[in-house]
C-alpha positions as YAML, in Angstrom:
chain: A
units: angstrom
residues:
- id: 1
  name: UNK
  ca: [-4.73, -32.58, 50.81]
- id: 2
  name: UNK
  ca: [-1.91, -30.11, 50.21]
- id: 3
  name: UNK
  ca: [0.38, -31.19, 47.37]
- id: 4
  name: UNK
  ca: [4.00, -30.40, 48.01]
- id: 5
  name: UNK
  ca: [5.54, -31.21, 44.65]
- id: 6
  name: UNK
  ca: [5.10, -29.46, 41.35]
- id: 7
  name: UNK
  ca: [4.33, -31.96, 38.58]
- id: 8
  name: UNK
  ca: [6.34, -30.09, 35.94]
- id: 9
  name: UNK
  ca: [7.65, -26.57, 35.58]
- id: 10
  name: UNK
  ca: [5.81, -24.66, 32.89]
- id: 11
  name: UNK
  ca: [3.07, -22.11, 32.47]
- id: 12
  name: UNK
  ca: [-0.57, -23.04, 32.84]
- id: 13
  name: UNK
  ca: [-2.21, -23.25, 29.40]
- id: 14
  name: UNK
  ca: [-5.72, -24.24, 30.50]
- id: 15
  name: UNK
  ca: [-7.42, -23.97, 33.87]
- id: 16
  name: UNK
  ca: [-10.13, -26.09, 35.45]
- id: 17
  name: UNK
  ca: [-13.54, -25.53, 33.88]
- id: 18
  name: UNK
  ca: [-16.22, -27.89, 35.24]
- id: 19
  name: UNK
  ca: [-18.00, -28.08, 31.89]
- id: 20
  name: UNK
  ca: [-14.92, -28.34, 29.63]
- id: 21
  name: UNK
  ca: [-11.68, -29.19, 31.44]
- id: 22
  name: UNK
  ca: [-11.59, -31.32, 34.59]
- id: 23
  name: UNK
  ca: [-8.02, -30.31, 35.43]
- id: 24
  name: UNK
  ca: [-5.21, -28.10, 34.17]
- id: 25
  name: UNK
  ca: [-2.91, -28.23, 31.17]
- id: 26
  name: UNK
  ca: [0.66, -27.14, 31.80]
- id: 27
  name: UNK
  ca: [3.24, -26.38, 29.08]
- id: 28
  name: UNK
  ca: [6.26, -28.62, 28.97]
- id: 29
  name: UNK
  ca: [9.10, -29.85, 26.80]
- id: 30
  name: UNK
  ca: [9.00, -33.16, 24.97]
- id: 31
  name: UNK
  ca: [10.51, -35.80, 27.25]
- id: 32
  name: UNK
  ca: [10.53, -33.53, 30.33]
- id: 33
  name: UNK
  ca: [10.09, -35.62, 33.51]
- id: 34
  name: UNK
  ca: [6.63, -35.63, 35.09]
- id: 35
  name: UNK
  ca: [6.80, -36.06, 38.87]
- id: 36
  name: UNK
  ca: [4.30, -37.58, 41.28]
- id: 37
  name: UNK
  ca: [2.74, -34.89, 43.45]
- id: 38
  name: UNK
  ca: [2.33, -37.28, 46.37]
- id: 39
  name: UNK
  ca: [3.12, -40.90, 47.19]
- id: 40
  name: UNK
  ca: [0.64, -43.55, 46.17]
- id: 41
  name: UNK
  ca: [-0.09, -46.65, 44.11]
- id: 42
  name: UNK
  ca: [-0.41, -46.62, 40.32]
- id: 43
  name: UNK
  ca: [-4.05, -47.57, 39.71]
- id: 44
  name: UNK
  ca: [-3.87, -47.26, 35.92]
- id: 45
  name: UNK
  ca: [-1.25, -46.85, 33.23]
- id: 46
  name: UNK
  ca: [-2.12, -47.09, 29.55]
- id: 47
  name: UNK
  ca: [-3.83, -45.66, 26.49]
- id: 48
  name: UNK
  ca: [-7.37, -46.97, 27.02]
- id: 49
  name: UNK
  ca: [-9.11, -43.59, 27.38]
- id: 50
  name: UNK
  ca: [-9.56, -41.65, 24.15]
- id: 51
  name: UNK
  ca: [-8.14, -38.13, 24.22]
- id: 52
  name: UNK
  ca: [-5.71, -38.71, 27.09]
- id: 53
  name: UNK
  ca: [-2.79, -40.35, 25.27]
- id: 54
  name: UNK
  ca: [-0.59, -42.30, 27.65]
- id: 55
  name: UNK
  ca: [-2.34, -41.83, 30.99]
- id: 56
  name: UNK
  ca: [-1.27, -42.54, 34.58]
- id: 57
  name: UNK
  ca: [-3.65, -42.53, 37.53]
- id: 58
  name: UNK
  ca: [-2.22, -42.65, 41.04]
- id: 59
  name: UNK
  ca: [-4.37, -43.42, 44.06]
- id: 60
  name: UNK
  ca: [-3.03, -41.53, 47.07]
- id: 61
  name: UNK
  ca: [-5.56, -42.64, 49.69]
- id: 62
  name: UNK
  ca: [-9.25, -43.55, 49.96]
- id: 63
  name: UNK
  ca: [-10.35, -40.06, 48.89]
- id: 64
  name: UNK
  ca: [-7.72, -38.66, 46.50]
- id: 65
  name: UNK
  ca: [-6.25, -39.64, 43.16]
- id: 66
  name: UNK
  ca: [-4.24, -37.78, 40.56]
- id: 67
  name: UNK
  ca: [-4.20, -38.24, 36.78]
- id: 68
  name: UNK
  ca: [-1.37, -37.35, 34.41]
- id: 69
  name: UNK
  ca: [-2.26, -37.41, 30.69]
- id: 70
  name: UNK
  ca: [-0.64, -36.80, 27.28]
- id: 71
  name: UNK
  ca: [2.62, -38.45, 28.24]
- id: 72
  name: UNK
  ca: [5.12, -39.63, 25.64]
- id: 73
  name: UNK
  ca: [6.37, -42.42, 27.91]
- id: 74
  name: UNK
  ca: [5.28, -44.01, 31.20]
- id: 75
  name: UNK
  ca: [8.09, -44.80, 33.65]
- id: 76
  name: UNK
  ca: [6.03, -46.81, 36.18]
- id: 77
  name: UNK
  ca: [3.57, -49.69, 35.95]
- id: 78
  name: UNK
  ca: [0.15, -50.49, 37.37]
- id: 79
  name: UNK
  ca: [0.34, -51.73, 40.95]
- id: 80
  name: UNK
  ca: [3.69, -50.04, 41.59]
- id: 81
  name: UNK
  ca: [4.13, -47.77, 44.63]
- id: 82
  name: UNK
  ca: [5.54, -44.33, 43.79]
- id: 83
  name: UNK
  ca: [7.13, -41.77, 46.05]
- id: 84
  name: UNK
  ca: [6.40, -38.05, 46.17]
- id: 85
  name: UNK
  ca: [8.62, -36.32, 43.59]
- id: 86
  name: UNK
  ca: [9.49, -39.53, 41.72]
- id: 87
  name: UNK
  ca: [9.68, -39.28, 37.92]
- id: 88
  name: UNK
  ca: [6.67, -41.26, 36.70]
- id: 89
  name: UNK
  ca: [6.34, -40.25, 33.03]
- id: 90
  name: UNK
  ca: [7.66, -37.95, 30.32]
- id: 91
  name: UNK
  ca: [5.78, -35.04, 28.73]
- id: 92
  name: UNK
  ca: [4.28, -35.77, 25.35]
- id: 93
  name: UNK
  ca: [2.78, -33.96, 22.42]
- id: 94
  name: UNK
  ca: [-0.85, -32.83, 22.16]
- id: 95
  name: UNK
  ca: [-1.87, -32.70, 18.53]
- id: 96
  name: UNK
  ca: [0.96, -32.04, 16.14]
- id: 97
  name: UNK
  ca: [2.69, -29.08, 17.81]
- id: 98
  name: UNK
  ca: [2.02, -28.38, 21.48]
- id: 99
  name: UNK
  ca: [3.82, -30.22, 24.29]
- id: 100
  name: UNK
  ca: [1.90, -30.22, 27.54]
- id: 101
  name: UNK
  ca: [0.71, -32.28, 30.47]
- id: 102
  name: UNK
  ca: [-2.94, -32.58, 31.42]
- id: 103
  name: UNK
  ca: [-3.22, -32.97, 35.21]
- id: 104
  name: UNK
  ca: [-6.24, -33.71, 37.37]
- id: 105
  name: UNK
  ca: [-6.94, -34.21, 41.06]
- id: 106
  name: UNK
  ca: [-10.09, -36.04, 42.12]
- id: 107
  name: UNK
  ca: [-11.54, -36.16, 45.62]
- id: 108
  name: UNK
  ca: [-14.14, -38.90, 46.01]
- id: 109
  name: UNK
  ca: [-14.39, -38.98, 42.21]
- id: 110
  name: UNK
  ca: [-15.08, -35.25, 41.79]
- id: 111
  name: UNK
  ca: [-12.62, -32.81, 40.14]
- id: 112
  name: UNK
  ca: [-10.71, -30.48, 42.47]
- id: 113
  name: UNK
  ca: [-8.84, -27.41, 41.22]
- id: 114
  name: UNK
  ca: [-5.16, -28.47, 41.28]
- id: 115
  name: UNK
  ca: [-4.00, -24.87, 41.33]
- id: 116
  name: UNK
  ca: [-5.41, -24.53, 44.86]
- id: 117
  name: UNK
  ca: [-3.33, -27.51, 46.02]
- id: 118
  name: UNK
  ca: [-0.05, -27.20, 44.10]
- id: 119
  name: UNK
  ca: [2.84, -24.98, 45.18]
- id: 120
  name: UNK
  ca: [3.22, -21.79, 43.14]
- id: 121
  name: UNK
  ca: [6.73, -22.71, 41.89]
...
């Protein structure tokens, strides 16, 4: 899977670390649009997982899904089909100061380094 869309513009704050961070954290601005990296169906949208804030999970195919966490607002609902590049959420606050997006890619349930799949800019 080669992702063609950048989720948000911003520097990478945290990189994938199998023992600590299952994805990347990218700096953003409060309310900045978060875009779907690829088309798919929203498998989950809510606040049911502690530590992820408002979370969206998009299933792209039988093998791949992407997760977008720490959003201030979700713009799509569970079961909805989204297009590549569509605004799906807005960046939120982590803790009291930092605004960032936590982003993960999973292949068959296992974390994949998003930086190897995302475009550089």
